[in-house]
N, C-alpha and C positions, 0 to 999 in steps of 0.2 A: 530377592532370591538369591540363594548360596548354594554351591556345589562343592562335594568332597573333592580332594585331589585326584582321587581315582577316576570319578565320573567327569571331572574335567578332562583329564587326559584322554579318557576313552571318546568323550564328545569330539574333541579336537582332532584326535587321530581320524576318527570317521569323517570329519568336515573336510580335513586335508585329503584323505584320499578320495573323496568325492571331487573336490577341485582338480586333482590330478587325473582322475578318470574323466572327468568333463560331464558325465550323464547326469549326475546328480547334484552338480555344483549349484550352490545358493545364488539366486538373483538379488542383486542390491546388497545391502547391509542389514542383515536380519538382527533384531534387538538381542536374541541369545549369543550370537557371535560377538556382538559389541560388550555385551557384559563378560564373556569369557576373557576377551582381550583386556579388558580393564583391569580384571582380577589379577593377570598374569605378566602384564606388560607396564613398565613405568620408565621414567627418565629418557622420554623419546627425544632425539635430536636429528632434524634433517639438515644436510648441507646439500643445496641444490644449485647447479648451473645451468642455464637456458641459453642456448644459442639462437638468435631471432634473426631471420634473414628475411629481407622485404619480398613479399609475394609468395612466400614459400607456404605450402599446404600443412606444415607441421613444424613444431619446435623440437630441436634436438636437445638431449638433456643428459647430465650426468647427475647421479645421486649416490650419497652416501648416507645410510640411514643407520642410526645407533640407537639401541634400546636394551633395556635390562629385563631379563626373564626371571620370574620367580622359580620356574623349574625348566628344564629342559624338555619341551612339548613342540608339536608341529605349531607353525604360526602362518596365518592368512594374511596376505596384503590385498590391498584394494586397487585395481587398475583396469580401466575400461576404455575401449577404444582407441588406446595406443598401441605401440609396439615396443619389445624388448629386444635389444641387440646382444645383451650379455649380462650375467650376473655373477657375483662373488658372494660367498657367505663365510664370514670369519676367514677369509683368505683363501678359499677352496672354490674355484670355478665350477658352477653346476648349471646344467640345462633348466630352462624354466619357461613355461608357458603361460598365457593368459586364457583363463577358462571362465566364461561367463562374468568377467569383470572382477577375476581375482587371480593371483598367483600364489602358489604353495611354497612354502619354505620347508624342507624336510627336516625333521626331528634330529636326524642324526648329524647334521652339520650345525646345530644350535646347542647352546650351553647355559646352564644356570648362570647369571650374571650378565655382564655386558656382552652383546652381540654386534657385528658391524656386517651390514649388506650393502654392496656397491653394485651400481646398475647404469648401463646405458639405455636411453628409452627414447621413445619418439612420441610427442603429443599432437593431436591434430589442432589447427588452426582454421577458423572459417568466418564467414560475416555473421551466421547465426546457428544456433543450437548447439555451440560447442562451449567449453570451460574457458578455452582461450578465444578471444574474438578479435577479428581483424576489422578495421573502420578504415576505408579509403576516401580521403577529403576529395569530394567532386570539385572544390573551389582551387586546390592548387596542386592536387594528385599526391599530397603527403599521405603517409600510411601510418595508422596508430595499432598498437596491439595491446589488449588488456584482459585481465583475468577476472572471472567471477564465478566463485566456487560454491556459494550456498546454494541448498543444504547439504549436498554430497558429491559436488562436481571437482572437488580437488583430485579424486581419484580419476578423472578424465585427463587429468594434466600430469600428474606424476604418482608413481606408486607410493602408497601411504596407508595408515590405519585411519581411514576417514569417518571418525566418528567424534562428536564435540567433547567427549570425556578423555580422550586421550590427547591432552593438550601437550604440544612440543615447542622446544627452542628451534628456529630457523635461521640458517645462515644462507644467503642467496648471491650468485654472481650471474650477471647478465651481460652477455656479448651482443651488441647490436651495432648497426651503422654509427659512425663515428658523430653525426651530428644528431643524433637522437639523445633525449633525456629518459632516464629511467627513474620510476619513483617506485618505492616499496615501504614495507612496514617500519623499517628501522632506518636510521640515517645512513648513507652511503659513507664508507670507510675510505676506499681507495678507487682510482680509476686508472686504467691501463689502456694506452692507444697501440694499436696493432696495424701494420700494412695488410693488404688484402691476403689472407692465409686461412689455412683450415685450422679452424679453432678446436674441433672436435674431430677425433679420428674417424676415418671411413663416411664421412659426409661431404656435401659439396661444399666448395669454398666459396667466401665472400667475394663478391666483385668489387667492393669498395672498401676502403679502411675502416676498421671496427674500434669499438671502445668497449672494454669490460668494465661493469660498475660492480663493486663489491660492497655488501650492505653487513652492517654489524649484526651479530645474534640478536634475535628478538627475545623478549620476554615469553614465558609460556602462553601459547596462543592455540586455539583449535584450528583444525584445517582449514575449515569454511572461512576463517578469517585471515589467513595468508593471502598476499596479493602482490601484483605488480603491474605498471603500465609503462609502456614505452613508445617512444615517437618523438617528433620534433616539436615537443611541448615547449611552451614558454613561461616563465614565471610572472605573474601580474601583480603590479603595485607590492614589489618586494619591500616590506617594511620591517625593521627591527622590532620585535614585541608582538607582531601578528602573525598569525598561522600563514603558511605558504600556501599560495593558490596557484594551480595550474592550468593552462587552456591550450588547445591547438592554436598554431601560430597563425591560421587564417582568421579566428575570432579573437585576436589580441586586443585590437581597438575596442571592440565591442565590450570585452570583459574589462577593460580599464574603467568604463563608465559605471560599472557595478562593484568591482572589486572591494573597494574600501568599506562599503556597507556589508558586504559578506564577510570579510575578515573581521570588522569590529564587533559584529554580533556574537561570531564564535569566539573571539577573545574574551568578550563579556561574559559569555556562557562558560568557557572553561574557569573563569574566577568564581563565578557564582555556584556552579556545580563542585567545584573543588571544596569550597566552604559549606556547602549544604551538605555534602556527603561526608564531611570531615575526613576526606580522603584525597591526596593530591592527584592531579592528571596522571593516569597509571602509566603512560609510555614515554620514550624519550623525546618524541616529537609529534606534532600533528601537521599533516598536508590534507589539501583538499585538491581532487582532481576532477575537472569538468569533462566529461566523456560523451560526445553525441551519440543519440540512440539508445543510451544506457537502458538496460531492462528495468530497471526501479528508479524512483526519484533519488534514491541514494543507497549506498552500501558500506557499512561502518567497518571497514577492515581496521584493525589495530593500528592505530598511527597514521592511517591513509586512507581517509573516506574517498569514495568515488562517488560523484554526483551526476545526476543527469543533466547534462548542458542546457537543455531547453527549460529546467527547472530554476535555473540561476539567471540565465541571460534571456530575457523576456523577449518571446517573438512576435507578441502583439502587446499593444498599448496597455502597461500595468495601471492597476487601481493600487490605493494604499492597501486595501486587503490583500492583493497580490503580493505584495513586499512583506506583508506579515506572515502570510502562508510560507513564504520562502524562509523567513525567520524560524519558523515552526520546524521545517525541513532540516535546516542547518542545526538547529538545537536537538532534535530528534537524533540526528546521526551522530552528534557530539555526545549526547547521553549513553549512547552505546558503548562509548569507551569504557565506562563503568558497568552498565546494565547490558550485558552481551560479552564483552571482550575481557575486561578485568575478572567479573563473575560470569560464567557462561553456564546455560541451563546443562543439565547431565545428557539430556535427550530431547528430541524435537517435539515430545508431547508437550513439554513445558516452553514452547516458544514465547508464550505470553510473557515469561519473566523478563525477557529482553523487549519484546516490541510493545507489549501494553505498557511497562514502565518508561521506555524512550518517548513514546507519544503522551503520556501523562506528564512527565518531568519536562518536557519541552514547552508545554503550556504553562507549568508552575513556573519555570525559570522565566519565561517571556512576561509573566504577569508581574514578576518582581522587577525585572529589568525594564519594562516599559509599563508603567503603572496606569498611565492614562489611557490605555487601549481597550479596557473593558474585556479581557482576554477570556475570562470564563464564560462570557456570553459568546464569544468566538469557538471556544471549545464546544459549546452544546450545539452550535450549528454545522461544524465541521465533523463532530465525533458521533452524536447521540443518533441523528436520524438513520445512519447507515447501520449502526448497531442495532436499533429497533426495527428496522427493515428486515434484517437477516434473522434476528430473533424471535420474530412472529411468524417465521416460516418452518415446514416440516423438513427444511433442508439444513436447519441449524445445528450445531454442535456445542458441548462444552467448551469452556475455555482450556481446560486440560483434555487433552485429545489422545486416546491410546493409539500409539505407532508402533507396529510390529516390525516395520522394516523401513530403513532411510529412504528406500526409492519411493515410499509413499509419503514423505515429509512435505511434499508441496501441499497436500490435502490441509494441512494446518494454516496456511497462509490465507487471509482474507479478513472480513470486517470483525470477524469474533475477536483476533487477537490484536487487531489495529484501533478497532472502534469500541468493542463490548469491553475489552479489558481495562482500557483507560478510564472507560466510563464507570466500571465497577471500582476501580481504584479511587476515583473521586467519592464514591459512596464510602467507601473504607476510611478515607481521611477525616470523612465527617464524623464517622462513628467513632474513631479513635482520638480525634483531635490532632491539629497540625504538629504540635510538639512530639506527641508519641510516634505518629507517622514517620516523621524525619528521623526520630532516634531509632525506630526499627530499621529503617534503611540503612541508616550507619553501621548497625550492629551486624546486619546481613552481609554487607559489603567487606567489613573487616574480617568476619569469620571465614569468608570463601574467597578471598583475594587470590586471584591468579589459578583459582580452581573452578569447581562445577557445584552446583546446588540444584535442588528441587523445590517445588512449591511448598512442601511442607517446611522447609527450612526457613523460608520467607515468612510465613504464617507463625512459625515458632518464635522468630525475632519479634515480630509485633505483639505476640502474647507476652513474651518476656520483659518487653519495656513498659507496656500497658497495664499489665495483670489482668487483662480480659482474656476471656476464652472465646476464640474465634471459629470453633470446631462447625457451629451450625452455620455462621456465615460462609464459611469457605465451602462446606458442602453444598449449600445452596446455589453460590454464584461462581465456583470454579469447577465443580464436579458435575452439575446438572446443567442441562440445556434449557434455552426459553428463557422466560423472564415473567415477572408479575404486571398484572393490569391492577390499577387501583382506581375505584369509582368512588366519587363523593356523593353522600345525600346528606341534606342539611336543611334544617327548619329554623325558623327565627320567629320569635314572639313580638310583634311590632308594639306590644305595650311596654316591654322591658328590654328590648334589645338583646335579650339572652338567644344564643345560637347553640343548637345542638348538631354536631358534624359527625355522621357516620362514614367512616372509611373501610372500604371492601376490597380486599385483594383476592385476585385468582391467577391462577397459572394460564397464561395466554395459550399454550398449547394443549390445555386439557389434561396434562400428564400428572396434577395433582401434586402435592408438597407445598410447604410452607415457604416464604421468603421474608426473612428479616429485613426490615425497611426502616430506615431513618430519613425523614423528610421534613420540610417547613411547609405548612399550610398557610397559603395567603388569601386573606378576605381583604376585599377592595370596597372601599367606602367613598364613592364620590372623588376618585383620585387618591384617596389616602390609604396607606397600605397598613394592614396589621397581620403580623406573622406569628404563627404558633408552631412550635415543634411537635413532631408527633413520631411515635415509634410503634410500628405496625408489626405485630409478631404473629398472630394467630388468625388469619383470615379477616378480622374485623377489629375496629378500633374506635372508641367513641370519645369525643372532644367536646366539651363544654366551653365555650368562650363568653366573656363578659362584653356589654356594651361598649362603644368605643370609648364613652365617658360616661360619667354618671348623670350627667345633663342631657345626652344625645343617645336616644335610644334607636337611631336608624338601623335599619338591617343592611347588611352588606348588598352592594349589587351583584357580586359573583365570588365564587371561591375557585381555587387553583391549588391543587395538592402536592405541587413540587415547585415552590418557589426557590430560586437560585439554583436550581437542578443539582441538587446534591444527591438525590436518588436516583436509582437506575430502574427503570419500568415504562410503562405505557400510562399516562396520566390524561385521561379524556375529560372533558368538560361536561358537567352533567346538563342537561337541556335547557334549564333556566339560566345557568350560567353562560352557556355556549350563546343564547339569545342576547345576553347582556353585553358579552364581549363583542359580538358583532355589531352591536350598536355603539359601542364606546371607544374602540380600540383605537381610532384615530386621536384620541384625546389623552391616551395614557402616555405620560412623559419618561417614565422610565422604560429605557430601550431594551434592557435584559426581560422584563416582564412582557414587554410588546413582543420580543421575539419568541419567547415561551409560548405565549398566547397565539401567536400565528402558527407555531409548529404543533400546538395542540389541534387548532382548527384543521390543519392538513392531515393530522392523523384522524380525524373525524371523516374526512374525504375518503381516505383510503380504507377506513373500516366501513364504508357505505353508509354513514350516519348524516353526511351532510353532502348535498347536492353539489358536484363540483361546478356546476355553473353558478351557484350562489357564490362559491368561493372566487371564482373569476370576477364575478360582479363587484365583491367586496376589494379585490386586489386593484381593479380598475379605479374604483372610487377612492381608496386610500394611498395608493402608491405616489400620487402627484405630492402629496404633503411629506412622504416619507424621506428624511434626512440622513438616515444611517444607510451608507452604501452597501454594507455586508447584508443588510436585512432586506434592502430593496433587491439586491441580486438574488437573495434566496426566494423572496415572494415571486420575483418575475420567473424564475426557473421552474417554480412549482405552476405557476399559472400556464406557462408553455407545456408542460407535462399535461397539465389538465385539459388543455386545447388540443393536443395532438394525440392524446391517449383516452381520455375519460369521457369527454362529450361527443356525440355523434357529428357527422357532417354538416348538418344544418344548424345545429346551435354553434358550431365552430364558425361557420359561414356567417352567423349573425355577430359572433363576438370579435372575431380576428380584427376587422376593420377598426373598431373601438381600440384594440391592443396596438394596431399599428399607428394610429393617429396619437395615441398616448405617448407610444416610443419617440416617435418622430419629434413631438413638440418637446418632448423633455430633453432629448439628445441635443437639441439646439439652443434651449433656453434655461435649462436647470443652471442655478447659480454656482453650482459645486463641480469641480473638473472630474472628479472620481464618478460622481453621478452621471455625467455626460458620457463618461465611458461605459458605464452599466446600462445606460439607455440606448447606446448606439450597439452595444451587444444584443440588447433586447430586441431592437429593431431587426437586427440581421437574423435573430432567431425566430420572429414570429411573422417576419416579411412573407406574404403570400400572394396577396392581390397583384394586379398590374400596376396600380399606383404606387405600391410598397417597393414593388421590384425595380421601379423607375427611379426611386430614391436610392435604392442600393447601387445602381449603375451610375447615377450622378456622383456618388462617393467616390467609385472606383476612377471616373473620370477626372475628378478634381472639381467638377461644377459645384459641388456640394462638399461643405468641410463640416467637421464638428469643432466648434470653438475651443481652441486651445489644445487640441488632441492631435498629433502626428500619428497618423495609421502606419502600423508596421506590416512586414510582408505577410504574416500569418493572418491579419486582419483581413487583408485583401484577399488571400486564398480562401479563408472561409466563407467569404461573400460570394465568391465565384463557386465555391462548392454548393452552397444553397441555390444559386441561380441554374446550376446544372440539374440538381435534383428537382427542382420545380419546372424543369423542361422550357425555361424561358428562352425565347427566340434568340436572344443575342449572346448566349451562354457560351455557346462553342466557340464565337469570334473573341468573346473576353477571355477564355481559357487560352487560346492561342496567342493573345496579346500579352497576357501576363508571363506566359513562358518565357517569351522574349524580352519582357521586361526583369524577369528575375530569373536569370540562368544559373545561379549558385546551386551547391549541392543541396540545401534545404528547398529552394525552389522545386529541383526536381522532384524531391521527395513529396512536397505539397502538391505538386500537379498530379502525382501519381495516386495520391489520397482523393483529391477532388474529383478525379475522373471515375472513380469507384462508384459515384452517386449518378452517373449517367442512367437515366430511366429505360434501358433497353437490354433485351435478353442477351446479345451479344457481349455486352460488358459485363454483366453478371456471370455469364458462362466463364468467360475468360479469367476474370478475377478469381472466381472460386477454384478454378483448377490450379492456377497459380498458388492460392494459398495453401494448398496440399501437396503440390509437386515442385515448386521452385525453391530449393534449398538455399540459393544464392541472393534471394531477395531479402533485405534487412529486416529483423523482426518488427522494428519499431514502424517501418512502412506498412507491414502487414497490419499490425495492432491499430495504427491510425486510421486506417482505410475502412476498417470494419463497420464503423458508423455510418460513413457515407454510403457503402454499400446497403445498408439496412435502414437507409432514411425513412423517417416516420410516414412519408406518403407513398412508399413504395412496396407496402407490405404484399399486394397480391403478386407483384414481380418477384419478390425474394421469397415467398411461401414455398416454391419447389426446391428451395435450398435448405429449407429447415430439416428435414429428414437426413438429407446427406450430412448437414453439419453435425448433426447428433450422432450419426454413425461414425464419423471421423474422430469423435473425442478420444478414444484410447491412442491414436496416432498423434494428435496434438498434444495430449498431456505428455507423451513420451519425448516429444521433439522440442517443445516450446519451454520459456522460462516460466517461472512460479505463477505469475498472475495471468498468464495468457488465457488459460481455460476459462476462466471467470469473463473476462474481455470477449472471448468468442461466444460464450453462451448469453451474456447480456445484448449483444449484438443481433444473433441469430433468433433468439427467442424475444428478446425485448423489443425486437422490430416487429413483431406481429401483435394483433389486437382482436383476433377473430375467435369465434367458437371452433372452427376448423383447425386452426393452427394450435389451440388448447387440446383439442382431440388427438392430434398428431402426437403432441409431447407425450400424452397419457398412455398413449397406445405404445410409442416407443418404451417408454419407461416400464410397462407391462411385460414387454417381451424381450427386452435387450439384455445380454449377459455383460453387465457393467461391474466395475469394482465398487465398492460402497462410497467411496469419496466421490465419484462421478454420478452416482445416483443422488445423492444428497446436493451436489452442486446445480443438477438438474431441476430438484425440488425447490432449492433456493431461488433460483432464477425465475423458475416458472411461476412462483407466487405470484409475481407483479402481473403476468399473464392472466392468471386467474382473477385477480383484483379487477384488473381492466375489464374483463368480460362481464364480472358481476356487476361492477358499477354502472356500466353501460346498459346492461338489460334492467336494473332497478331503475334508472333515472330517465330512459329513453323516452317514455309517454309521460312524464311527470309535468313538462312544460311545452307549450306551444311555441312556435316563432312565427312572427316577431313578438317582441314583447317580455319573453321569458317570463 
């Protein structure tokens, strides 16, 4: 879109007049406003000073903003929920007011060329719901303050042009108590100590001596990537050559045990990614700061990644897979320093340009750094099911999402960008070849360094290096929603061994269109694999395969159409292959193949093509011999889902004792430590009968131990949560005892989370009221308690809260962080299984006045409820108990 100078001036004057009048001031940051500012404004520099006073409800700030204007036009700044104490524009004082999140700068005080705006301001600080968060450590009373601005919350902390394509250089000064450490995007340049004094004019004085830390000017970065954290942090394992790692002082000893691994994988990742991208690390330094209760697993601020403390310092006994998942998190945030920070999407409709690539490249890096780990099998397990689950619902969206206002940018976050986008990139790498894929990324980063880009820029880079046209591919996978399903039909001549395979594709949502698919078809002959490449273009592809050798005309036992998981889509087994797989799955040595086949069987359950009780029986039969702990954990999780959602009470009552017995036996006798941890978790998740609950209580008392496993605090709290939810006679006494045993800050949170599982109306009423009305309750406390509140066996007790939870969605969306809405819906809708709940959701959707994003999210999450009702109705009478 382009505008003439006259129309640009007219539009901006009207916009500023609206801001000044207040009546028509735009809410959020409209795309049109952002485009206009990007055309007129350049060379932006912020000089910011924050005064952080312990326990204060706000931060005091001074800002000097410099920018160049192409021509003298009115300018709109973004600033919401804060206060302005004074404004000077090019040396002239002017009254200023905040209207609907904006400050109007009048044209008569601005000029073509450089402009300087100086301001005193005040920004809110709170335990939740604000851009600057306060955390009070219950262990030692220490206070920590940190910022989190994505996608447009920088304008809640200071006046700015809060859009990703107006990159700026930042200079920062932070005044805080003398014993606090401050970490920011760039290295600290100087520090100054002061006695107790007024640092800012007309604001309260500090009661204690202060220190002002000044930071060097940053490289050009987007506002959402600017950050600071302050408090009595301590550096952990401070070692030359390794990235710096900070933790709150009360967790220093625990952090020491994990720091070396965290720093080493990050240092290795920096070297690997610098070489792979042919682009050195783009910022002067790289720090990692662990923050308790952080809203996300991590946030990739340029030069200073913030990490959720719980994701780094394990609260429960970790498995090898848990440690690899931590590696992926660290490499994901590190990759963002190139994909997101060095090159930033122009607007949040291209969010996948940073999130999808960070996720894909994290696995790519780990696959090279730890080649023995079968990383691409783990990629499938961690990435693809979530992507396929959302892409098969009416709530799905394209990877590229039209966002007309940044206030709606939260809608872009979810499994589409975090799971589908990397899954699609794996397909693209297979189509292009590894060398062309790498060279395309190198070209893209080189051409757009310290600037912004769009998806077409990336596709253009791939086309330039590969000489392949990707228009059809990009339109299908980036611009369209949904995914293909590929069905295989095959015949085999028993006399010649010749195989004819017909691959048919269809759109899962029934919305039409072709999907260009490149895949590998697996033919399995008594344990021997034969793989054939297939390119599916127009609905149907035929493949002719020769016999396994000229002397052996044996027919294959089964065919699977996505070996090595290169393609993106649903690949179900045909009926003959599914029967053969269920008979032979335990004897397949290739763990990647085994994992893909278990996944396809689970897809058959979700598509109501396979009775969930058959899946459970197969799991119970084969799990004892499964040696891959990541696969075992996946199968156990799906078995629990089937037990708690897809089968009826009678079938569950028949199968649960078998599952409990298996879990108990394997927990004690498996030869592998990681598997013993997996089976301990399995027992905790499946325990329902009195005998199994007694085992859980014996684990809590120490009467029973898991060989070689030291249970950590969260392990104990999770067991207590389950006992409370099951209304065990001893649960309340055990809760009280654990509160005495673990009086730490974490213990207080876990006690709150566990108590949400109490199966009584008073508890549910009190918690639900607090979810909506207690702003002082930290968001991670609320977030983690939603599951126990909606425990699988309490659907009748929680059904009355389904409609109120849906009605609260606009409030929840506006007040909570990005992923909270999905967590809220997954808890309240996901906690239900009945046609009555399904009818309530559909009735609400039909009558509610919701924005498009919320409607789509309800459709996305309610799909699982629809599947549950469908599966239960189809298989309710297919088997009698006992005997199944």
